[in-house]
C-alpha positions as CSV (number, residue, x, y, z in Angstrom):
1,X,-5.4,9.5,18.8
2,X,-2.1,8.3,17.2
3,X,-3.8,5.3,15.6
4,X,-6.2,7.5,13.6
5,X,-3.3,9.7,12.4
6,X,-1.2,6.8,11.3
7,X,-4.0,4.7,9.9
8,X,-5.1,7.8,7.8
9,X,-1.4,8.3,6.9
10,X,-1.3,11.8,8.4
11,X,-4.8,12.7,7.1
12,X,-4.6,11.6,3.5
13,X,-7.4,9.2,4.2
14,X,-9.7,12.1,4.8
15,X,-9.5,13.2,1.2
16,X,-13.1,13.7,0.2
17,X,-12.9,11.7,-3.0
18,X,-11.1,8.4,-3.5
19,X,-9.2,8.3,-0.2
20,X,-7.5,5.0,-1.1
21,X,-6.0,6.7,-4.2
22,X,-5.0,9.7,-2.1
23,X,-3.3,7.4,0.4
24,X,-1.4,5.6,-2.4
25,X,-0.3,8.9,-3.8
26,X,0.8,10.0,-0.4
27,X,3.0,6.9,-0.3
28,X,5.0,7.9,-3.4
29,X,7.3,10.4,-1.6
30,X,8.0,7.9,1.2
31,X,9.0,5.3,-1.4
32,X,11.1,7.9,-3.2
33,X,12.9,8.7,0.1
34,X,13.4,5.1,1.0
35,X,14.9,4.3,-2.4
36,X,17.4,7.1,-2.3
37,X,20.9,5.9,-3.2
38,X,22.3,6.3,0.3
39,X,19.5,4.1,1.8
40,X,20.4,0.4,1.9
41,X,17.9,-2.1,0.6
42,X,17.6,-3.8,4.0
43,X,16.4,-0.4,5.4
44,X,13.8,-0.2,2.7
45,X,12.4,-3.6,3.7
46,X,12.6,-2.9,7.4
47,X,10.6,0.3,6.8
48,X,8.1,-1.6,4.7
49,X,7.7,-4.2,7.4
50,X,7.4,-1.6,10.1
51,X,4.7,0.2,8.1
52,X,2.9,-3.1,7.6
53,X,3.0,-4.2,11.2
54,X,2.2,-0.8,12.8
55,X,-0.4,-0.4,10.1
56,X,-2.2,-3.6,11.1
57,X,-2.3,-2.4,14.7
58,X,-3.4,1.2,13.8
59,X,-6.0,-0.1,11.3
60,X,-7.5,-2.4,13.9
61,X,-7.8,0.4,16.5
62,X,-9.1,2.9,13.9
63,X,-11.6,0.3,12.6
64,X,-13.0,-0.1,16.1
65,X,-13.2,3.7,16.5
66,X,-15.1,4.2,13.2
67,X,-17.2,1.1,13.7
68,X,-16.2,-0.3,10.3
69,X,-13.2,-2.6,10.0
70,X,-12.2,-1.1,6.6
71,X,-13.2,2.5,6.9
72,X,-12.3,4.6,3.9
73,X,-10.3,6.8,6.2
74,X,-7.9,3.9,6.8
75,X,-5.2,4.2,4.1
76,X,-2.1,2.9,5.8
77,X,-2.9,-0.4,4.0
78,X,-2.4,1.5,0.7
79,X,0.9,2.8,1.9
80,X,2.2,-0.6,2.9
81,X,0.8,-2.0,-0.4
82,X,2.6,0.6,-2.5
83,X,5.9,-0.1,-0.7
84,X,5.5,-3.8,-1.4
85,X,4.5,-3.0,-5.0
86,X,7.7,-1.0,-5.5
87,X,10.1,-3.6,-4.0
88,X,13.4,-3.7,-5.9
89,X,12.1,-1.3,-8.6
90,X,14.4,1.5,-9.7
91,X,13.9,5.0,-8.4
92,X,12.5,6.4,-11.6
93,X,9.3,8.1,-12.8
94,X,8.1,5.2,-15.0
95,X,8.1,2.6,-12.1
96,X,6.5,5.1,-9.7
97,X,3.7,5.8,-12.1
98,X,3.2,2.2,-13.3
99,X,3.3,1.0,-9.7
100,X,0.7,3.5,-8.7
101,X,-1.6,2.4,-11.6
102,X,-1.1,-1.3,-11.1
103,X,-1.5,-1.2,-7.4
104,X,-4.7,0.8,-7.6
105,X,-6.1,-1.6,-10.2
106,X,-5.2,-4.8,-8.2
107,X,-6.4,-3.2,-5.0
108,X,-9.8,-2.7,-6.6
109,X,-9.9,-6.0,-8.4
110,X,-8.6,-8.0,-5.4
111,X,-7.2,-11.1,-7.2
112,X,-6.6,-14.2,-5.1
113,X,-5.6,-14.3,-2.2
114,X,-6.4,-10.6,-1.7
115,X,-10.1,-11.2,-2.0
116,X,-10.0,-13.9,0.7
117,X,-8.7,-11.4,3.2
118,X,-11.2,-8.8,2.0
119,X,-14.4,-10.9,2.3
120,X,-13.8,-13.6,4.9
121,X,-15.5,-12.5,8.1
122,X,-12.6,-13.9,10.2
123,X,-10.4,-11.2,8.7
124,X,-12.6,-8.2,9.4
125,X,-9.9,-6.6,11.5
126,X,-6.7,-4.6,11.1
127,X,-4.8,-7.7,9.8
128,X,-7.4,-8.3,7.0
129,X,-7.5,-4.7,6.1
130,X,-3.7,-4.6,5.5
131,X,-3.1,-8.1,4.2
132,X,-5.6,-7.8,1.3
133,X,-3.5,-4.9,0.1
134,X,-0.2,-6.7,0.6
135,X,-1.4,-9.6,-1.6
136,X,-2.8,-7.2,-4.2
137,X,0.6,-5.5,-4.1
138,X,2.4,-8.7,-5.0
139,X,0.4,-8.9,-8.2
140,X,1.0,-5.2,-8.8
141,X,4.8,-5.7,-8.2
142,X,4.9,-8.4,-10.9
143,X,2.8,-6.2,-13.3
144,X,5.0,-3.1,-12.6
145,X,8.2,-5.1,-13.3
146,X,6.8,-6.4,-16.5
147,X,5.9,-2.8,-17.5
148,X,9.4,-1.6,-16.8
149,X,11.0,-4.5,-18.6
150,X,8.8,-4.0,-21.7
151,X,9.4,-0.2,-21.6
152,X,13.2,-0.7,-21.4
153,X,13.1,-3.2,-24.2
154,X,11.0,-1.4,-26.7
155,X,11.3,2.3,-25.8
């Protein structure tokens, strides 16, 4: 089923340990390609939006298939979250690594409003699965930008 393939981001959600981390790692090459110099910024945002919207639909179908709204096999939310985390950041190793770290941290901690979408029973569906990561990614984007700015200032 296409929804299972996409929601697991081509199988990375089936990694035996820490599938969310594996899904985030699998998003790094996609970010790298989308931030290539010849790719306009509007195309990056269009792709991030497409991943988010199709991810919501796929996560919803996959959640019904697995019988759990936020199954560990569903990692398209991590892919969408990483793309949001990396918005506007330069195509360099430091932002890629810092963004990975900060996104994983905020995805686990789920600061407001991410926690709302994670725990409210009305959001136990594909939209809730993806939106909690999108909001965690906003926090991660700020932290990644601060990391990059501090590094450029002091290193």
